[in-house]
C-alpha positions in Angstrom: -9.2 46.3 26.7 -11.6 45.5 29.6 -14.3 44.3 27.2 -11.8 42.1 25.4 -10.7 40.5 28.7 -14.3 39.9 29.6 -15.0 38.3 26.2 -11.9 36.1 26.7 -13.2 34.9 30.1 -16.7 34.3 28.7 -15.4 32.4 25.7 -13.1 30.3 27.9 -15.9 29.5 30.4 -18.2 28.7 27.5 -15.8 26.1 26.1 -15.3 24.6 29.6 -19.0 24.3 30.3 -19.9 23.0 26.9 -17.1 20.4 26.6 -16.9 19.2 30.2 -20.4 19.8 31.5 -22.7 19.7 28.4 -24.1 23.1 29.3 -24.8 26.0 26.9 -24.7 28.9 29.3 -23.8 32.0 27.2 -26.8 34.3 26.6 -27.7 37.8 25.7 -29.5 39.3 28.6 -31.9 42.2 27.9 -32.9 44.2 31.1 -31.7 43.5 34.6 -34.0 43.1 37.5 -32.6 44.0 41.0 -34.1 43.6 44.5 -33.2 43.4 48.1 -34.3 40.8 50.6 -33.2 41.0 54.2 -30.5 43.4 53.5 -29.0 41.3 50.7 -29.0 42.6 47.1 -29.9 40.3 44.2 -30.0 40.8 40.4 -31.2 38.7 37.5 -31.6 39.1 33.8 -35.2 39.5 32.5 -35.0 38.3 28.8 -32.5 35.7 27.7 -31.5 34.6 24.3 -28.9 31.9 23.5 -25.7 33.3 22.0 -22.5 31.8 20.6 -19.2 33.6 21.2 -16.3 32.6 19.1 -12.8 33.9 18.7 -11.9 35.2 15.2 -8.3 36.2 15.0 -8.0 39.1 17.5 -11.7 39.8 17.7 -14.8 37.9 18.9 -17.9 37.0 16.8 -21.3 37.0 18.6 -24.1 35.1 17.0 -27.7 34.9 18.3 -29.6 31.6 18.3 -33.2 30.7 19.1 -35.5 33.4 20.5 -35.9 35.4 23.7 -37.5 33.8 26.7 -38.2 35.1 30.2 -35.6 34.0 32.8 -37.2 31.1 34.6 -35.3 31.8 37.8 -36.8 35.3 37.8 -40.3 33.8 37.5 -39.6 31.4 40.4 -38.2 34.3 42.6 -41.3 36.4 41.9 -43.6 33.6 42.8 -41.7 32.4 45.9 -40.6 35.6 47.5 -43.1 38.2 46.3 -46.2 36.1 45.5 -46.4 37.4 41.9 -47.4 34.9 39.2 -45.7 35.7 36.0 -46.7 34.0 32.7 -43.3 33.7 31.2 -44.5 32.8 27.7 -47.0 35.6 27.5 -44.5 38.1 28.9 -41.9 37.1 26.4 -44.4 37.5 23.6 -44.7 41.2 24.5 -41.1 41.6 23.2 -42.2 41.1 19.6 -44.3 43.5 17.6 -45.0 42.1 14.1 -41.8 40.1 14.3 -39.7 43.0 15.4 -38.0 42.7 18.8 -39.0 45.6 21.1 -38.1 44.8 24.8 -39.6 48.0 26.3 -43.2 46.5 26.7 -41.7 43.7 28.7 -39.8 46.1 31.0 -42.9 48.3 31.5 -45.1 45.3 32.3 -42.6 43.9 34.8 -42.3 47.3 36.4 -46.0 47.5 36.7 -46.2 44.1 38.3 -43.5 45.0 40.9 -44.5 48.6 41.5 -45.6 47.9 45.0 -42.2 46.5 45.9 -39.9 49.3 47.0 -36.6 47.5 46.5 -37.5 46.0 43.1 -36.2 47.8 40.0 -35.9 46.9 36.3 -33.0 48.5 34.5 -32.6 48.5 30.7 -29.3 46.8 30.0 -27.7 44.6 27.4 -25.4 42.0 29.0 -23.5 39.0 27.5 -22.4 36.5 30.1 -22.9 32.9 31.3 -26.3 32.5 32.8 -27.3 29.1 34.2 -28.8 28.0 37.5 -27.7 24.4 37.9 -27.7 24.0 41.7 -31.3 25.1 42.4 -32.8 22.7 39.9 -30.7 19.8 41.3 -31.4 20.8 44.9 -35.2 20.8 44.2 -34.9 17.4 42.4 -33.1 16.0 45.4 -35.9 16.7 47.9 -37.0 13.0 47.5 -34.1 10.6 47.5 -36.0 7.5 48.6 -34.9 5.2 45.7 -33.5 1.7 45.8 -30.3 2.6 44.0 -29.6 5.7 46.1 -30.5 3.7 49.2 -28.1 1.0 48.2 -25.4 3.6 47.7 -26.3 5.0 51.1 -25.7 1.6 52.8 -29.2 0.1 53.0 -28.5 -3.7 53.3 -31.5 -5.0 51.5 -31.2 -2.6 48.6 -27.5 -3.3 48.3 -28.2 -7.0 48.1 -30.9 -6.5 45.4 -28.7 -4.3 43.4 -25.7 -6.7 43.6 -27.8 -9.8 42.7 -26.3 -11.5 39.7 -28.8 -12.3 37.0 -28.7 -15.2 34.7 -27.1 -14.4 31.4 -28.3 -16.4 28.3 -25.7 -18.3 26.4 -24.1 -16.1 23.8 -24.2 -17.4 20.2 -21.1 -16.7 18.3 -21.2 -14.2 15.5 -20.4 -16.9 12.9 -23.4 -19.0 14.0 -25.9 -16.3 14.8 -28.9 -16.2 12.4 -29.0 -12.9 10.6 -32.5 -12.2 11.8 -31.3 -12.2 15.4 -28.1 -10.2 14.6 -29.5 -6.7 14.6 -26.9 -4.6 16.5 -26.9 -1.1 15.3 -23.0 -1.1 15.2 -20.3 -3.7 15.1 -19.4 -5.2 18.4 -16.6 -7.5 19.5 -16.9 -10.4 22.0 -16.3 -8.2 25.1 -18.9 -5.7 24.0 -21.4 -8.4 23.3 -20.8 -9.8 26.8 -21.6 -6.4 28.3 -24.7 -6.1 26.1 -25.9 -9.5 27.2 -25.7 -8.5 30.9 -27.5 -5.2 30.2 -30.3 -7.0 28.4 -30.6 -9.5 31.2 -31.5 -6.6 33.5 -28.2 -6.5 35.4 -27.0 -3.2 36.9 -23.2 -3.0 36.3 -20.2 -0.8 35.7 -18.2 -1.0 32.5 -14.6 0.2 32.6 -13.9 1.5 29.1 -10.1 1.7 28.5 -9.0 4.2 25.8 -10.3 3.4 22.3 -12.3 0.3 23.4 -15.6 1.4 21.9 -17.5 2.7 24.9 -19.7 4.9 22.8 -20.6 2.3 20.3 -21.4 -0.1 23.1 -23.8 2.5 24.6 -25.4 2.9 21.2 -25.8 -0.9 20.7 -27.3 -1.1 24.2 -29.7 1.7 23.4 -30.8 -0.1 20.2 -31.3 -3.5 21.9 -33.2 -1.9 24.8 -35.5 0.1 22.6 -36.1 -3.0 20.5 -37.1 -4.7 23.8 -39.6 -2.0 24.4 -37.7 -0.3 27.2 -37.2 3.4 28.0 -33.6 4.6 28.3 -31.9 7.7 29.6 -28.3 8.3 28.6 -26.4 10.8 30.7 -23.0 12.3 30.1 -21.3 15.5 31.2 -19.2 15.6 28.1 -20.7 17.3 25.1 -18.6 15.3 22.7 -20.1 12.1 24.0 -23.7 13.4 23.7 -23.0 14.8 20.2 -21.3 11.6 19.2 -24.2 9.4 20.2 -26.7 11.7 18.5 -24.6 11.9 15.3 -24.0 8.2 15.0 -27.7 7.4 15.5 -28.6 9.9 12.8 -26.0 8.3 10.5 -27.6 4.8 10.7 -31.1 6.1 9.9 -32.4 6.9 13.4 -32.5 10.7 13.7 -34.1 12.0 16.9 -34.2 8.5 18.4 -32.6 10.2 21.4 -34.3 13.4 22.4 -32.7 16.2 24.5 -34.6 18.1 27.2 -33.3 21.4 25.9 -34.3 20.7 22.3 -37.4 18.5 23.0 -39.7 20.4 20.7 -37.5 20.1 17.7 -36.5 16.5 18.4 -40.1 15.3 18.8 -41.0 16.9 15.4 -38.0 15.2 13.8 -39.0 11.9 15.4 -42.6 12.2 14.0 -41.1 12.9 10.6 -38.9 9.8 10.8 -41.8 7.6 11.8 -44.0 8.9 9.0 -41.2 8.3 6.4 -39.9 5.0 7.7 -40.2 2.0 5.3 -39.7 -1.7 6.0 -36.3 -2.6 4.3 -36.1 -5.8 2.3 -33.4 -7.9 3.9 -34.2 -11.5 2.9 -31.9 -11.6 -0.1 -29.1 -9.9 1.8 -29.5 -12.3 4.8 -29.4 -15.4 2.5 -26.3 -14.1 0.8 -24.7 -13.4 4.1 -25.3 -16.9 5.4 -23.9 -18.5 2.2 -20.7 -16.3 2.1 -20.2 -16.6 5.8 -20.4 -20.4 5.6 -17.7 -20.5 2.9 -15.4 -18.2 4.7 -16.0 -19.9 8.1 -15.2 -23.2 6.5 -12.1 -21.7 5.0 -11.0 -20.2 8.4 -11.6 -23.5 10.2 -9.7 -25.4 7.5 -6.8 -23.1 8.0 -6.6 -24.1 11.6 -7.7 -27.7 11.3 -5.0 -30.4 11.7 -4.5 -33.0 9.1 -5.3 -36.5 10.5 -2.1 -38.0 9.1 0.4 -35.2 9.3 -0.9 -33.6 12.5 -0.3 -30.0 11.2 -2.6 -27.2 10.0 -2.2 -25.0 7.0 -1.8 -22.0 9.2 0.9 -23.7 11.1 2.6 -24.5 7.9 2.4 -20.9 6.7 3.8 -19.6 9.9 6.7 -22.1 9.9 7.5 -21.4 6.2 7.5 -17.7 7.0 10.1 -18.3 9.7 12.2 -20.6 7.5 12.2 -18.2 4.6 13.5 -15.4 6.8 16.9 -17.1 7.0 19.8 -15.9 4.9 20.4 -17.3 2.4 16.7 -18.1 1.8 15.9 -21.8 1.2 14.6 -22.5 -2.3 14.2 -26.2 -2.6 11.9 -27.2 -5.4 11.6 -30.9 -4.5 8.1 -31.9 -3.3 7.2 -35.0 -1.3 4.1 -37.1 -1.7 1.7 -37.8 1.2 3.3 -41.1 2.1 6.8 -39.6 2.2 5.5 -36.7 4.3 3.8 -39.1 6.7 6.9 -41.2 7.1 9.0 -38.1 7.7 6.5 -36.4 10.0 8.1 -38.1 13.1 11.6 -38.5 11.7 12.4 -35.0 10.4 15.2 -34.5 12.9 16.7 -37.9 11.9 16.4 -37.1 8.2 17.9 -33.6 8.6 20.9 -35.0 10.6 21.4 -37.7 7.9 21.4 -35.0 5.2 23.9 -32.9 7.1 26.1 -36.0 7.5 25.9 -36.6 3.7 26.9 -33.0 3.1 29.8 -33.3 5.4 31.0 -36.4 3.5 30.9 -34.5 0.2 27.7 -35.9 -1.2 26.6 -32.5 -2.5 29.9 -31.3 -4.0 29.0 -33.1 -7.2 25.8 -33.1 -9.2 24.4 -35.1 -12.1 26.0 -32.6 -14.5 29.3 -32.5 -12.8 30.4 -36.2 -12.9 29.1 -39.3 -14.6 30.0 -41.1 -11.3 27.2 -39.1 -9.5 25.0 -41.4 -7.3 26.9 -44.5 -8.3 26.9 -47.0 -5.4 29.7 -49.5 -4.6 29.8 -52.0 -1.8 33.6 -51.8 -1.4 36.3 -49.3 -2.2 38.0 -51.9 -4.4 34.9 -52.1 -6.6 35.0 -48.3 -7.1 38.8 -48.5 -7.9 38.3 -51.3 -10.4 35.4 -49.5 -12.1 37.4 -46.4 -12.4 40.4 -48.3 -13.8 38.1 -50.0 -16.4 36.7 -46.7 -17.5 40.3 -45.3 -17.8 41.4 -48.3 -20.0 38.4 -48.0 -22.2 38.9 -44.3 -22.6 42.6 -44.4 -23.3 43.1 -47.5 -25.4 40.2 -49.9 -26.0 37.5 -47.7 -27.3 39.8 -45.5 -29.5 41.3 -48.6 -31.0 38.1 -50.3 -31.8 36.7 -47.1 -33.3 39.8 -46.7 -35.5 39.8 -50.3 -36.7 36.0 -50.2 -37.2 36.2 -47.1 -39.4 39.0 -48.7 -41.4 37.0 -51.9 -41.8 33.8 -50.2 -42.8 35.6 -48.0 -45.2 36.3 -51.1 -47.4 32.5 -51.8 -47.8 31.2 -48.5 -49.2 28.5 -48.5 -46.4 27.7 -45.4 -44.4 29.8 -45.0 -41.2 28.5 -46.4 -37.9 27.4 -44.0 -35.1 27.6 -46.1 -32.0 29.6 -49.1 -30.8 26.5 -51.2 -30.8 25.9 -50.3 -34.5 29.5 -51.3 -35.2 28.7 -54.7 -33.7 25.6 -54.9 -36.0 27.8 -54.1 -39.0 30.3 -56.8 -38.0 27.5 -59.3 -37.4 26.0 -58.5 -40.9 29.3 -58.8 -42.7 30.0 -62.1 -40.9 26.7 -63.4 -42.0 27.2 -62.2 -45.6 30.6 -63.9 -45.6 29.0 -67.1 -44.5 26.4 -67.0 -47.2 29.0 -66.3 -49.9 31.1 -69.2 -48.8 28.3 -71.6 -50.0 26.4 -69.4 -52.5 27.5 -67.3 -55.4 27.3 -63.5 -55.5 24.4 -63.9 -58.0 22.1 -64.8 -55.2 22.3 -61.2 -53.9 21.4 -59.9 -57.4 18.3 -62.0 -58.3 14.8 -61.9 -56.7 14.5 -64.8 -54.2 10.7 -64.8 -53.4 9.6 -67.6 -55.7 12.7 -69.7 -54.8 11.9 -69.3 -51.1 8.3 -70.4 -51.7 9.5 -73.4 -53.7 11.6 -74.6 -50.8 9.0 -73.8 -48.2 6.5 -76.4 -47.0 3.6 -76.9 -49.4 1.1 -75.4 -46.9 2.9 -72.0 -47.1 2.4 -71.7 -50.9 -0.5 -74.0 -51.9 -1.1 -72.1 -55.1 2.3 -73.2 -56.5 2.0 -76.4 -58.7 4.4 -79.3 -58.2 6.0 -78.9 -61.6 6.7 -75.3 -60.9 8.1 -76.1 -57.5 10.5 -78.7 -59.0 11.6 -76.3 -61.7 12.5 -73.6 -59.2 14.3 -76.0 -56.9 16.5 -77.0 -59.8 17.1 -73.4 -60.6 18.2 -72.6 -57.0 20.9 -75.2 -57.3 22.7 -73.0 -59.8 23.5 -70.5 -57.0 25.4 -73.1 -55.0 29.2 -72.9 -55.4 30.9 -75.9 -56.9 31.8 -78.4 -54.3 29.6 -76.9 -51.6 26.6 -78.5 -50.0 23.7 -76.6 -48.5 21.7 -78.7 -46.0 18.7 -76.4 -45.8 18.3 -74.3 -48.9 15.1 -72.7 -47.6 16.8 -71.4 -44.5 19.8 -70.2 -46.5 17.7 -68.3 -49.0 15.7 -66.6 -46.2 18.9 -65.6 -44.5 20.3 -64.1 -47.8 17.0 -62.3 -48.3 17.3 -60.7 -44.8 21.0 -59.9 -45.3 20.3 -58.2 -48.7 17.6 -56.1 -47.0 19.9 -55.0 -44.3 22.7 -54.3 -46.7 20.5 -52.2 -49.0 19.8 -49.9 -46.0 23.5 -49.2 -45.5 24.6 -48.6 -49.1 23.6 -46.8 -52.3 21.3 -48.7 -54.7 23.1 -51.3 -56.8 26.1 -51.8 -54.6 26.8 -55.5 -54.0 28.0 -56.9 -50.7 31.7 -57.4 -50.2 33.6 -58.8 -47.2 36.4 -56.6 -45.9 39.8 -57.9 -44.9 40.5 -58.3 -41.1 36.8 -58.8 -40.2 37.5 -61.5 -37.6 40.2 -59.5 -35.7 37.9 -56.5 -35.5 35.0 -58.7 -34.4 37.1 -60.2 -31.6 38.2 -56.7 -30.4 34.6 -55.5 -30.5 33.4 -58.3 -28.4 36.0 -57.5 -25.7 35.1 -53.8 -25.7 31.4 -54.4 -25.7 31.8 -56.8 -22.7 33.8 -54.1 -20.9 31.3 -51.4 -21.6 28.5 -53.7 -20.4 30.5 -54.3 -17.2 30.9 -50.6 -16.7 27.2 -50.1 -17.3 26.5 -52.5 -14.5 28.9 -50.7 -12.2 27.3 -47.4 -13.0 23.7 -48.7 -12.9 23.0 -47.1 -16.2 19.6 -47.6 -17.8 21.0 -46.6 -21.3 24.0 -48.7 -22.3 27.2 -46.9 -23.1 27.5 -48.8 -26.3 24.3 -47.2 -27.6 25.6 -43.7 -27.1 26.7 -41.7 -30.1 30.4 -41.9 -30.6 31.1 -38.3 -29.6 29.0 -38.5 -26.5 30.6 -41.9 -25.6 34.0 -40.4 -25.9 33.1 -37.5 -23.6 31.4 -39.8 -21.1 34.4 -42.1 -20.9 36.6 -39.1 -20.6 34.6 -38.0 -17.6 34.6 -41.4 -16.1 38.3 -41.8 -16.6 39.2 -38.4 -15.1 40.6 -38.2 -11.6 37.9 -36.9 -9.2 37.2 -36.5 -5.5 33.9 -38.1 -6.1 35.5 -41.4 -5.0 36.2 -40.0 -1.5 34.0 -41.7 1.0 32.1 -43.3 -1.8 31.1 -46.3 0.1 29.9 -44.4 3.2 28.0 -41.9 1.0 26.4 -44.8 -0.9 25.2 -46.4 2.3 23.8 -43.1 3.6 22.2 -42.4 0.2 20.4 -45.7 0.4 19.0 -44.8 3.9 17.8 -41.4 2.6 16.3 -43.0 -0.5 14.3 -45.3 1.8 12.9 -42.2 3.4 11.9 -40.9 0.0 14.6 -38.2 -0.2 16.3 -39.3 -3.4 14.7 -36.3 -5.3 15.9 -33.9 -2.7 19.4 -35.5 -2.8 19.6 -34.9 -6.5 18.5 -31.3 -6.2 20.9 -30.5 -3.4 23.8 -32.1 -5.4 22.9 -30.1 -8.4 22.9 -26.9 -6.4 26.0 -27.8 -4.3 24.2 -26.8 -1.1 26.7 -26.5 1.9 26.3 -28.4 5.1 25.0 -25.5 7.2 22.1 -24.9 4.8 21.0 -28.5 4.2 18.6 -28.7 7.2 16.8 -25.5 6.2 16.4 -26.7 2.7 14.9 -30.0 4.0 12.6 -28.2 6.4 11.4 -25.9 3.6 10.8 -28.8 1.2 8.9 -30.7 3.9 6.7 -27.8 5.0 6.1 -26.6 1.5 5.1 -30.1 0.4 2.9 -30.5 3.4 1.2 -27.2 2.7 0.6 -28.1 -1.0 -0.9 -31.5 0.1 -3.2 -29.8 2.6 -4.3 -27.3 -0.1 -5.1 -30.1 -2.6 -6.8 -32.4 -0.1 -9.2 -29.9 1.5 -11.7 -28.2 -0.8 -12.6 -25.7 1.9 -9.2 -24.1 1.4 -10.3 -23.1 -2.1 -7.0 -24.4 -3.6 -5.2 -21.4 -2.1 -6.6 -19.3 -4.9 -6.1 -15.9 -3.3 -8.1 -14.2 -6.1 -11.1 -16.3 -5.1 -10.6 -15.6 -1.4 -10.2 -11.9 -2.1 -13.4 -11.9 -4.1 -15.3 -13.7 -1.4 -14.0 -11.3 1.2 -15.1 -8.3 -0.9 -18.5 -9.8 -1.5 -18.9 -10.7 2.2 -17.8 -7.2 3.2 -20.4 -5.7 0.9 -23.1 -8.0 2.1 -22.2 -7.6 5.7 -22.2 -3.8 5.4 -25.6 -4.0 3.8 -26.8 -6.3 6.6 -25.4 -4.1 9.3 -26.7 -1.0 7.6 -30.2 -2.5 7.7 -30.3 -2.6 11.5 -31.1 1.1 11.8 -33.9 1.2 9.2 -35.4 -2.0 10.6 -35.6 -0.5 14.1 -36.9 2.7 12.5 -39.7 0.7 10.8 -40.5 -1.1 14.0 -40.8 2.2 15.9 -42.9 3.7 13.1 -45.3 0.8 13.4 -45.6 1.3 17.2 -46.1 5.0 16.7 -48.9 4.5 14.2 -50.6 2.0 16.5 -50.2 4.4 19.5 -51.7 7.3 17.5 -54.8 5.3 16.9 -55.0 3.9 20.5 -54.2 7.2 22.1 -56.1 9.6 19.8 -56.8 12.1 22.6 -53.1 12.3 23.5 -52.2 12.7 19.8 -54.4 15.7 19.6 -53.0 17.1 22.8 -49.4 16.6 21.6 -50.2 18.2 18.3 -51.7 21.2 20.1 -48.7 21.5 22.5 -46.2 21.4 19.6 -48.2 24.0 17.6 -48.6 26.3 20.6 -44.8 26.4 21.1 -44.5 24.3 24.3 -40.8 23.5 24.8 -40.3 22.2 28.3 -40.3 18.4 29.0 -43.0 19.0 31.7 -45.4 20.6 29.2 -44.8 18.1 26.4 -44.7 14.9 28.5 -47.7 16.2 30.5 -49.7 16.6 27.3 -49.2 13.1 26.1 -47.3 10.8 28.5 -48.0 7.5 26.8 -47.5 8.9 23.3 -44.2 10.6 24.2 -43.0 7.3 25.7 -43.5 5.7 22.3 -42.2 8.6 20.3 -39.2 9.3 22.5 -37.9 6.0 24.0 -34.4 7.4 24.5 -33.5 10.6 26.2 -30.0 12.2 26.0 -29.0 14.7 28.6 -26.2 16.1 30.7 -26.6 15.4 34.4 -27.5 19.0 35.0 -30.4 18.8 32.6 -31.9 15.7 34.1 -34.0 17.5 36.8 -36.0 19.1 34.0 -37.3 15.6 33.0 -40.5 14.8 34.9 -40.1 12.2 37.6 -43.5 10.8 36.6 -42.0 9.3 33.5 -39.3 6.9 35.0 -36.8 5.1 32.8 -36.3 1.3 32.6 -32.5 1.8 32.2 -30.2 4.7 32.9 -26.9 4.7 31.1 -24.3 7.0 32.6 -21.4 7.6 30.2 -18.2 9.1 31.5 -19.4 8.1 35.0 -16.0 8.3 36.5 -16.1 12.1 35.9 -19.3 12.6 38.0 -19.7 12.6 41.7 -22.8 11.1 43.4 -24.5 14.5 43.8 -24.3 15.1 40.0 -25.6 11.7 39.1 -28.3 11.5 41.8 -31.1 13.0 39.5 -30.4 10.3 36.9 -30.1 7.5 39.5 -33.5 8.3 41.1 -35.1 7.9 37.7 -33.6 4.4 37.1 -34.8 0.9 37.6 -31.5 -0.4 36.2 -28.2 1.6 36.0 -25.2 1.0 33.8 -22.2 3.2 34.3 -19.5 3.5 31.7 -16.2 5.2 32.6 -12.5 5.1 32.9 -11.2 6.1 36.4 -7.7 6.6 35.0 -8.6 9.5 32.7 -11.7 10.7 34.4 -12.1 12.3 37.8 -14.9 14.4 39.4 -14.0 18.1 39.6 -15.9 21.2 41.0 -16.9 24.0 38.6 -18.5 27.4 38.6 -20.9 28.8 36.1 -19.8 32.4 36.5 -17.2 33.8 34.1 -15.6 36.0 36.7 -12.0 36.1 37.8 -10.5 32.6 38.5 -10.7 31.2 42.1 -7.6 29.8 43.8 -7.4 26.5 45.5 -7.0 28.1 48.9 -10.2 30.1 48.6 -13.1 27.7 49.3 -16.4 28.6 47.8 -18.6 27.1 50.6 -18.4 25.2 53.8 -19.3 21.8 52.2 -16.2 20.0 50.9 -16.4 18.7 47.3 -17.0 14.9 46.9 -14.1 13.6 45.0 -15.3 10.0 44.8 -17.0 9.3 41.5 -20.3 7.6 41.1 -18.5 4.9 39.0 -16.4 4.0 42.0 -19.3 3.9 44.3 -21.3 1.7 42.0 -18.3 -0.6 41.4 -18.3 -1.4 45.1 -21.8 -2.9 44.7 -22.6 -4.1 41.2 -20.6 -6.4 38.9 -17.9 -4.8 36.8 -17.0 -5.5 33.2 -13.9 -4.3 31.4 -13.4 -3.4 27.7 -9.8 -4.0 26.9 -9.5 -4.3 23.1 -8.5 -0.9 21.8 -9.2 0.1 18.2 -7.6 3.5 18.4 -4.8 4.0 15.8 -1.6 4.9 17.5 2.1 3.9 17.8 3.0 0.7 19.6 5.6 2.6 21.7 3.1 5.0 23.0 0.4 2.4 23.5 2.9 0.2 25.4 4.0 3.1 27.6 0.4 4.0 28.5 -0.6 0.4 29.0 2.2 -0.4 31.4 2.1 2.9 33.3 -1.7 3.2 33.8 -3.5 0.0 32.9 -1.3 -2.8 34.3 -0.9 -4.3 30.8 -4.6 -4.9 30.3 -5.0 -2.8 27.2 -4.9 -4.9 24.0 -4.1 -2.6 21.1 -3.8 -3.1 17.3 -0.4 -2.7 15.7 0.4 0.6 14.1 1.1 0.6 10.3 4.3 2.6 10.9 5.7 -0.3 13.0 6.0 -2.5 9.9 8.1 0.3 8.3 10.4 0.5 11.3 9.1 3.9 12.5 8.9 4.8 16.1 5.8 6.4 17.6 7.4 8.0 20.6 10.1 10.5 20.9 11.6 12.1 24.0 12.9 15.7 24.1 15.0 16.9 27.0 14.5 20.6 27.8 17.0 22.2 30.1 16.1 24.7 32.7 
């Protein structure tokens, strides 16, 4: 039970130190050295090997990593207090015999070295615990704090002024106008992030407040990439393991493994960096960049066209779309199909309110109660009410008496002639006119004239020039023959004209009867003709009143009867007919006659007329805009979707080439450095092969070459003291800076020429910690006499250097929760993207009340 509790404490402390401090402290200790100095007892492990302890159900799994090393603090104590120089690497090598771990030689050798010290003993023990000496390393590193940034934080006026000096920032080129060759950010960045990057590249020390989900890590990575491309050396510091691992993982994912090396894994990282440089190839990006520019230009023009205002209408397609979206949300939804041309749209652009009011007035007067299919009186205009009354009375008389009478008498008349029945009133008039003409011809000529061919007779009576081939004798003979057709006692003044008329009448007659039927004149022709003339005149008058383009007399008889019945019927269409006609004329002048017809056909009520008009105007305007601007691609969404897909693919290929391009650039620098620094190359090769692992050993072997090979270092603030001060950094980036106090950040700051601190004071705060996994300490039990510094280095730097804020959050979450956090902690500065569930009406925040 005691062992299980100890394992629980060790595992809990391991998680705490790994996640919050970036420290791997759990080790397997083999042999414990104990000694006394001045009456105080001390103990330290001799051999240490990294170990992972993980809970597995009710048990714990222990897994060894790496290899055994001599405790460096024990080596330091032996040298400092006892004057004994211990070669840690050689001593650790004694623990292995042909690859088999045997710790006894190490214990025996250490006992021999300390045999002259009475209080020094070495006990054979196996201990699993958290072993780390953070404070001594940081204390030794803090012996020299004379540095401009630390001096500025300490209050030195000159250094504060230098640190706070604002540097000139070059003008930022928008992402849409930036040449692809200069757009080589490792990851995507928004406008706020690009502004931060511009200040960093300008050499400005600053603080960056990173609100939740605003892309602080990707901004750090982009800054690292741009600084490395500029040939600068960068140190990235964070106490959170997730931040360090995230940076390392994302760099590996874009083709830059081991770009950032770690002090604790420097040997492995340098080997991986060399491998990356040896394998790097220059990517071919010319075709991708050209395609990107072409597609970007088309989509940019499309986007600008969406927001560009039409010079005549003064609206943009996007405004039209938004307005139509609002209009179509009404119930019932407007559905006008009428479309206006550009001239009508322009005339209405400043008179829409007037037109809508006029349409509502027309609806109130009953204009839309009747449509073209509801009443033949639809859209008929009268100047006075009396004109409307007279026209209706005329239609009623024609329907009830005149037209039925003329049709009946006409059918009776035509039935006497054996001709086919007439189909229209106009055709009846043609029949009557033909019969009257035949009767006139028969009054002077005999029936025989309708039986014989008349062609030669007509030529004989025609002028000589019309028939020059006919001889005079033949002409005289035919003229004498034609006199036989004249009735006795009758005189024909112009025989040629009479014969031509008979020829025409015979042709018309033959079209109406069966072959061989001779013309005959019915009884009562004159009476029917007189009645027809009166009816035809009345129908023409009614045509004028109705404004018809097709005369009523030309309608088929059944349709004429139905039309007259509709015209004669009593109807409310005559209510306010004059007022509506006047109003209809005004609306027609505005170009709304088509909409009037549609609204009448659909019988749209007054309260919906304005919405129908607005919909028709905005929809017509949108269609005109789409037709007039080629950049809008004709609103072909399939084309736009394809362009977006192609651009996305090309943009991803372009963005994906940034990492390989930087890798190729670093590989070129590495190959040049290997040639220029041949002696350092040999020294580095020897150090790596001999097993050198500490930064001091590897950097000391090849300082210039390591600078080229490892331009970026990634460390927790407690590992920074292991990095040699002799290799300063151009820029130190402190991530999660609001969680570090000044003492924790001091080793990083004293290595910086420029410092950039990222953090969120709302969610981060400096806190004290202990490495030991013993029983927990209570707040009323102080560990030492020095109070903990609760002011973060982020806050201290923010008092001096400029501050930037990242406010656009890309973290998926509910709007309710985001709004709560934003208003409660960030004063409404956080700009978040909507949650998909919001469109489905789902809430993202629930409150449960727990009693007790």
